[in-house]
N, C-alpha and C positions, 0 to 999 in steps of 0.2 A: 313588582308582582314575584314573590317564592326568591327574593335576593338571596336570605339565607341559607336556602335549598342549593340555589348555584354558588355562592360561597365554599358550600361545603362539599363540591363536586356531583352534584344531581345533574342529570340534566332535563331541562325543563322545554316543552316546546307548546308554544299555544297555535289553535287552528279558528278559523272562522271567527275571531271578536272575542274568541272566550277571555282574553285578558280583560277588555275593555270590559266584561259584562262582570268577572269576579271583582274589579277594581272598583267599578260603581256600585253592586248590588250586593254584594257577598264576601265586604272586608274582613268577616272574620274568621270566615271560611281558611283564608292565606295562613292566619295564624293555627289553627286545630289543627292543618293537615302539616305545616311545618312542626310543629311541636313533636306529632306523633313520628314522622319521618326520621326527625334529625334523633331522635331518643331510639332510635331502631338499629338494634347489631344484630349479626347471625356468625355466634364463635364458629370458628373453620370445622372444630369438631363436629358439629350437626351436619356439613356437607357431606360428610364422609357416613355419618351415622343415619342419617337421613336416605342414603342412599342416591342424592340427589332429589327428594321429593320435597315437597313442602317443607321448609327447615322453622323448627319452634322460632326462629326469630322470626318469619315473614306471620305465624299465627299469635305471637306478641306483637305484631306491628295490626294485625285483625283486631285484636282484643283492645288496642290503646285504641283504634275507632271506634271501634263499640263503645269504651269508656264515656266517651264525646258525641254518645246520642247517634253516631252512623248506625242505621239500622238495616238487618236483609231485609228487600220488600220484593213481594213479586205483584208487578205491575199486572191488572187486567183487564185488557183493551176489548171492550164488547160491541159487537155491533146488530140495533135492531133496524125493523121494520115495521111500522106500527104497533113501536112499545113490544115488539114480538123477538126475543132474543134469536137472532140467524149464527153467528158465529163470534168468539170467545179468542184473541191469543194474548197469551201470557208471557212476560221478561222478567223473570228473575234477578234479580241487581243484588251483589253482596254486601253494598254500601253506600246508602242511601239517607240522606238527611235535609229538612227545608228550612228553611232558615225567614227572617221576616225581613224583609224589602223595605227601603227607605221612604218610600214613596206610597206605603200600604200593600197588604197582601203579601203573599209568601213565595217564594222561590225555592225550587229544589236540586242538588247535584248529585248524580249518580258516579260512583268509584269502583273501579274493578284491579282486582290486584292480582297479576300473571307473573310470579314469579319463576317456575320451570311449569311452563304445559308444552302440551304441541300449538303449534305457529295458528292452526285454523282456528284457536278460540278467540284469535283477534279478530277472526268476521264477525265469529260469535257477538264478540260484546259491541263491537262499531256496529253491528245493523241493529242492534238492540239498543244504542243509543239516540242512533237515525230514527228509528220510529218512535221511541220514547219521547222524542223532541219534535219532532210532528205532531203528533199528538198532545204537545203541551204539556204531558208531565213530566220534563226536567227542563233544564236551562243550560246545565254544560256536561258533559261527560269526560270523568277523567280513567286516566288507565296509567298504572304504576308495573312496571315492567323491569326487568335487568339492563341497566345501562351498558354505555358500549364497553367502557373501561371494566367494568365487572365481567363480561361476555367476554371479551378478551383476554384477560390474567387470570381466567378459570384455571388452566393448566399451570401456570406460574404457580397459586395458591393453594391446590392443590400437590403441588410437588414439593413445596416449603414443608406443607405440614407430614410429608412422607418421611422430608429429610431431618425436619425436627423431631419425628417421635421413634427416628431410624425403623421403619416397617420396612422389612425385606422379603416376606412372606407372607403368603395365605393365612397362617394362622396369627403371626400380626395383627393385620386384617378383626380378625371376630375382637378382640378386645373392644373396637370401637363399633362394634356392631353391625359389621360389614361383612354378609359372607356372600361373594358373586356364584352366579349360577355355573352350573357344570360349561355349557356354553361359553362363557366370559372366560372360566377358567384356562379352557383350551385354546383360544384364541389368545390370553397373555402366553401360556406356554408355549404356543408355536412362535411367539417372537420372540421369546426369550432362548428358545432351544434351537433357533433354525441355525443353521450352520455360516453364512452370510449377513455380518452385519448384526449379528444377535444385539436384543436390548437389556439391559438390568431390567431385573423385575419393577423396580421403580418407573423407568422408563415406560413401560410396556403397558402397565395399570394404570399409570396416571392417562397414557394416550386415551388406550382403553374407555376408561370410568369418563374421561370428559368426554369422550367423542359418544358414546351410548345414553348419558346423564344431560348433557350440556350443547348438545350439537344444534347443529345447524335450523333443523325443524323446529327446535325451542322456542319459546315465548323470549325474545331480545330486542333490542331497539329496533335493530338496522330491518328488522322484519315488520314489527308496527308500521315504522317510517315508513316501508315500502307500500304496505298499503293506505294511509294515511294521503301520501303524494299520489295516490292513484286515485284516490277521492272516494276510496270506502268509509262508509259513516257520512259521507255530505250530505248535507248543511249543518247538522249538529255542531256547537261550538266545542272545540275537544282540547283537554291539557295533557299532553302526556310528559311522565316523571319518568328518568329511568337511574335506578338504584346506582349507586359506585362503587367500586371496589372495594372502597375505604369500609363499607357496612361489614366487611367479611372480620374477622379479631383474631388474635393472637393471643396466647398467652395468660389465658381466661383462670381467673381466681379456682381453686378446687372445689368452693362451693356451687359454682356457676358450672363446673363440668360434671361435676359425681352425678345429679339429679340425670342430664343427657347421657352419659356414661352407662348407667342404671337402666336407663330405658330403652337403650339403643341393643345391650346383650340380651335382657329381656326379650324383646322381638325376635332377637337371633335364637334365642334357645326356644323361643316356640314357635320359631319355624324350621328348625332343626327339629323336632318333635312330629311336625303336622307331614 
């Protein structure tokens, strides 16, 4: 199950018989998920231009799932007494798809993508999966997130981008659509200008940028794994998929980079005006 993803460096972990359920009842889901994930890339420029937010690459990943009819659905679970509504709880899932089962009927899978969010979002996702599974609404919950290699190598990847593009000043950053806040600028300059062991601009910026945007309190593999191993979401069958560092690409063609830069520069100009 998901052997192609594993061979490509993705982390894959199954819990509560999720692998057996997918193998037996959802064989086509494996091929759909692998096709979408294996085609996903994020040019390193999007990491900077997006200021650490959701990269256009993950938006393309979402669109790839939508093209295969994984839809955003809000589940509403209603409690009634003598047919009188008493309370209703809603659970919005970003990517949901129902499949025909070999034994008849249908089964439903739900997926959330947590590229770079605050890590408490894992609690929301896992609790939603748990409730929906308990109510018979879904068979398996799937979370796609930043894998260990991508999280740990982020400083190296950002530094490589700075080195290759010869970025050495705040002004150099503007071309890539990123304009640090006054607070961020002050923190970087403090490290550059300190009397003892000063850092270069690149060292100071990379350290600040990665800690601010991709720090330990964001969604990455270890934070997800910790929660699942503590039993959060149990007993819902779960699949955890970690995006590898190889998803970040360098040296993209000009026609790929042009819309990234144009969008980033337009956003930077809009922010400056406001």
